[in-house]
Structure formats: structure tokens, C-alpha cells
C-alpha positions in Angstrom: 0.0 0.0 0.0 1.2 3.5 -0.8 1.0 5.2 2.5 0.5 8.6 0.8 -2.8 7.3 -0.7 -3.9 5.2 2.2 -6.9 7.5 2.8 -9.0 9.9 0.6 -8.3 12.8 3.0 -10.9 15.2 4.3 -11.1 13.9 7.9 -11.1 16.5 10.7 -8.9 15.2 13.4 -8.3 16.3 16.9 -4.8 15.5 18.4 -4.6 15.7 22.2 -1.0 15.4 23.0 1.3 17.5 25.2 4.6 16.2 24.0 6.3 18.3 21.3 8.0 15.3 19.6 4.9 13.4 19.6 3.0 16.3 18.0 5.6 16.5 15.2 5.7 12.8 14.5 1.9 12.3 14.5 1.0 15.3 12.5 3.8 14.1 10.0 2.1 10.7 9.8 -1.3 12.3 9.3 0.1 14.3 6.4 1.9 11.3 5.0 -1.2 9.2 5.0 -3.4 11.9 3.6 -5.8 11.7 6.6 -6.9 15.3 6.6 -6.8 18.4 8.7 -5.6 18.3 12.4 -6.1 20.5 15.4 -3.7 20.1 18.4 -4.5 20.6 22.1 -2.2 19.8 24.9 -4.4 18.6 27.7 -7.7 16.8 28.3 -9.6 19.8 29.4 -8.7 21.5 26.1 -9.7 18.4 24.2 -13.2 18.4 25.8 -13.6 22.1 25.1 -12.5 21.6 21.5 -14.8 18.7 21.0 -17.8 20.8 22.3 -17.1 23.5 19.7 -16.0 21.6 16.6 -17.1 18.4 14.7 -14.3 15.8 14.5 -14.2 12.5 12.6 -11.4 11.1 14.7 -9.7 12.0 18.0 -6.1 10.8 18.9 -6.0 11.0 22.6 -2.7 10.7 24.6 -3.2 8.9 28.0 -1.0 11.1 30.2 -1.6 14.9 30.0 -1.6 17.7 32.5 -4.7 19.1 34.0 -6.9 16.2 32.7 -5.7 12.9 31.4 -6.9 11.1 28.3 -9.1 8.6 30.2 -10.9 11.4 32.0 -11.4 13.4 28.8 -12.8 10.4 26.9 -15.3 9.8 29.8 -16.5 13.3 29.5 -16.7 13.2 25.7 -18.7 10.0 25.9 -21.1 11.5 28.5 -21.6 14.6 26.3 -22.3 12.4 23.3 -24.9 10.5 25.3 -26.5 13.6 26.8 -26.8 15.3 23.4 -27.6 12.2 21.4 -24.5 12.6 19.2 -23.0 10.1 17.0 -20.0 8.4 18.6 -16.7 10.0 17.6 -13.8 7.4 17.2 -11.1 7.8 19.9 -7.7 6.2 19.6 -5.5 6.0 22.6 -1.8 6.9 22.2 0.2 5.7 25.1 3.5 4.5 26.3 1.8 2.2 28.7 1.6 -1.2 26.9 0.4 -4.0 29.0 -2.9 -5.9 28.5 -4.2 -4.3 31.8 -3.4 -0.8 30.5 -5.2 -1.6 27.2 -8.3 -2.8 29.2 -8.4 0.4 31.2 -8.3 2.6 28.1 -10.9 0.7 26.2 -13.2 0.5 29.3 -13.2 4.4 29.4 -14.7 4.5 25.9 -11.7 4.5 23.6 -12.0 2.5 20.4 -8.4 1.7 19.8 -5.1 1.5 21.6 -1.7 2.4 19.9 1.7 2.0 21.7 4.3 4.7 21.4 6.4 5.2 19.4 3.8 5.0 16.6 4.4 3.9 13.1 2.4 4.9 10.0 1.4 1.2 9.5 -0.1 0.9 13.0 -1.9 4.2 12.7 -3.2 3.2 9.2 -4.7 -0.1 10.5 -6.2 1.6 13.6 -7.9 4.3 11.5 -9.2 1.8 9.0 -10.8 -0.2 11.9 -12.4 2.8 13.6 -13.4 5.0 10.7 -13.7 2.7 7.8 -15.5 -0.1 9.8 -12.7 -2.7 9.4 -12.9 -3.6 13.1 -10.8 -6.5 14.4 -10.5 -8.1 17.7 -6.7 -7.9 17.4 -6.0 -4.3 18.8 -2.9 -2.5 17.7 -0.2 -1.7 20.1 -0.8 -4.5 22.7 1.8 -5.7 25.0 5.5 -5.0 24.8 7.3 -7.9 23.1 9.7 -9.2 25.7 12.0 -10.4 22.9 12.1 -6.8 21.7 13.4 -5.6 25.1 16.0 -8.2 25.4 19.5 -7.9 23.8 19.3 -4.2 23.1 22.7 -2.5 23.6 21.9 -0.1 26.4 25.4 1.4 26.2 24.8 3.2 23.0 22.9 6.6 23.4 20.5 5.5 20.6 19.5 2.6 18.3 20.3 4.0 14.8 18.4 1.2 13.0 15.3 1.7 15.1 15.6 5.5 14.8 15.5 5.1 11.0 12.5 3.0 11.2 10.6 5.3 13.5 11.6 8.4 11.4 11.0 6.6 8.1 14.6 7.7 7.0 13.3 11.3 6.8 16.0 13.8 8.0 13.4 16.6 8.0 11.3 14.6 10.6 14.3 13.8 12.7 15.4 17.5 12.6 12.1 18.7 13.8 12.1 16.0 16.6 15.5 17.1 17.7 14.5 20.8 17.9 11.5 19.8 19.9 13.6 17.6 22.3 16.3 20.4 22.7 13.6 22.9 23.6 12.0 20.6 26.3 14.2 18.3 28.0 16.1 20.8 30.3 12.9 22.1 31.8 11.7 18.5 32.4 15.0 17.6 34.1 14.7 20.7 36.1 11.2 19.9 37.2 12.4 16.5 38.3 15.2 17.8 40.4 12.7 20.2 42.2 10.2 17.3 42.6 12.8 15.1 44.3 13.7 17.9 46.7 10.1 18.5 47.5 8.8 14.9 47.4 6.3 16.0 44.7 5.5 12.4 43.5 2.8 13.3 40.9 4.9 15.9 39.1 7.9 13.7 39.2 5.8 10.9 37.6 4.4 13.3 34.9 7.7 14.9 34.0 9.6 11.7 33.8 6.8 10.0 31.7 6.9 13.0 29.2 10.7 12.8 28.8 10.5 8.9 28.5 8.1 9.2 25.6 10.3 11.7 23.8 13.3 9.5 24.4 11.5 6.4 23.0 10.8 8.4 19.7 14.5 9.0 19.5 15.2 5.2 20.1 17.3 6.3 23.1 16.7 3.1 25.2 19.2 3.7 28.1 18.0 7.2 28.7 14.3 6.0 28.4 15.1 3.4 31.0 16.5 6.0 33.3 13.4 8.1 32.9 11.2 5.1 33.5 12.9 4.5 36.8 12.2 8.1 37.9 8.6 7.7 36.8 8.2 4.6 38.8 9.6 6.5 41.9 6.8 9.0 41.4 4.2 6.2 40.9 5.3 4.3 44.0 5.8 7.5 46.2 9.2 6.1 47.1 12.0 8.4 45.9 15.3 6.5 46.0 18.3 8.1 47.9 20.2 8.2 44.6 17.4 9.8 42.5 19.3 13.0 42.0 22.2 11.0 40.6 19.8 9.3 38.2 18.6 12.8 37.1 22.3 13.8 36.5 23.0 10.6 34.6 19.9 11.2 32.5 21.1 14.7 31.7 24.4 13.4 30.6 22.7 10.8 28.3 20.6 13.6 26.8 23.6 15.5 25.8 25.0 12.3 24.2 21.8 11.8 22.4 21.8 15.3 21.0 25.3 15.0 19.8 24.6 11.5 18.1 21.4 12.9 16.4 23.5 15.8 15.1 26.0 13.4 13.6 23.3 11.4 12.1 21.8 14.5 10.5 25.2 15.3 9.0 25.4 11.9 7.4 23.4 9.5 5.4 20.1 8.7 7.0 18.3 6.9 4.2 
């Protein structure tokens, strides 16, 4: 299938996503697949507000967002549809949480599909075909993380070049935009995490680490994503390790390495 002709276009799409890299990647896929026009909001409250004032054929909903998460936003949207007797708008979850239990929670909230980050055009195509074109399947996209995929990765390298090429589809322009989004965001997230550790602010530590982890996964930076995941787990459990500040510093060092590696990649052949 030629991705550029995968759809006839003309769909009105709402993307609820607070991560800048995810915004760049997903809007790039929407354009590549000829899906249609997209409006972007950065939290669940804005998504509900936008839903009430516009007509959308599809909503792509991040799970973790500030102010209101994707699950609560979906519950509100479904309640509004029921109250006003509106046609059901397809909602696809976009999430880094990839277990069967996570999937069940998202679908129970009223979402129609479940996609694991980092996304691919192929996965997005299949999900949209199921929810918009009626090609429903019991096999939902994005399911559990393949354990084999997590084993054997070289976590000493700042990034996995082959996976990075796959995620970015070999497009330097997309990688450049993602690098710019990463550079403009990661330092503030690291700073927030340091402050959260000092103040024992578990929720904000979890949210900031989760955001950074998602960005790092799109850059195929597995070691750094693992470190961010450790900090996210500390926030979730409410148990901040004594060496948490060292973990943040190590993560900061990894981010510098990632930026340098991506710059080298952009200077060479990325096809």
C-alpha cells in the first residue's frame, strides 16, 4: 500500500498530545497518510472544550496529559455524546503504557483503539481503518510490549540507529524537527524532576519523567528512556530513592550524548 494514498483525506482530526516530539511525529504521519486536517490541544480539558465547539471525525488521545488525562477526557466526551444524542466519535489512545491491563483500562473508558508509542504509519493506518472505515478487528494495535524486543538491546549506545531510522522513516526533516522539539523541552523537564525530588512531589515527578520517557522512545534512546522510567516509577510508588538526584544527572548526561549523536546522524546518510 502506498502510505500517501492510504486515505481519501478530508477527515477532521483532533490530536490531544502535550509532548512536542509526539506532535511533530503524529502530524507528520497524518500528512503522509493523507488523513486530513488536524487541530492540536495539549491537555484533556482543552480536548473536551474543542470537542464541544467543533465536529471531528477522529480523536487521537494521549493517555498522560496535564490538568486532565486522556481517560477522564474520553469519559467526559462519551457523556456529552450520550446527553446530546450525538454520533460516537472514534477515539484512539496513544500511550507508552503497553500492558494488557493498560489496554483494558483505556478501552473501558470508551476509547475505540489502543496504539503504543512510538507510533508507526502502518499501525496508525490499521487503527484508523478499523475505527473509521469499519474494518474492526479483535486484534487491537499496540498491545503488550514484546519481551524479545526488550532483550538484547545495547543499552550502552545513546540511541539505536536502525530503530531511529524505522521510526523516522529515514526522513531527515522529521528527525530534525524532533531534535528541535527535544532540545527545547528536555532541560525544563529535568529541572522539574530535580525540584520534585527535593520537595517529594510524586505526581509531578511521575508526569515529567513520563513525558521525557516518551520523547526518548521516539529517539530510540533506550538507556535514557530506562532511566526516565525509573524516575517515573519512583513517582508512581511515592518512594523516591536516595540516589534519585544522581539518576537525574546521569539522564542529563545521556541527553547530551543523544543530541550529539542525532546531530552526527543528520550530518550523514540517514536513508
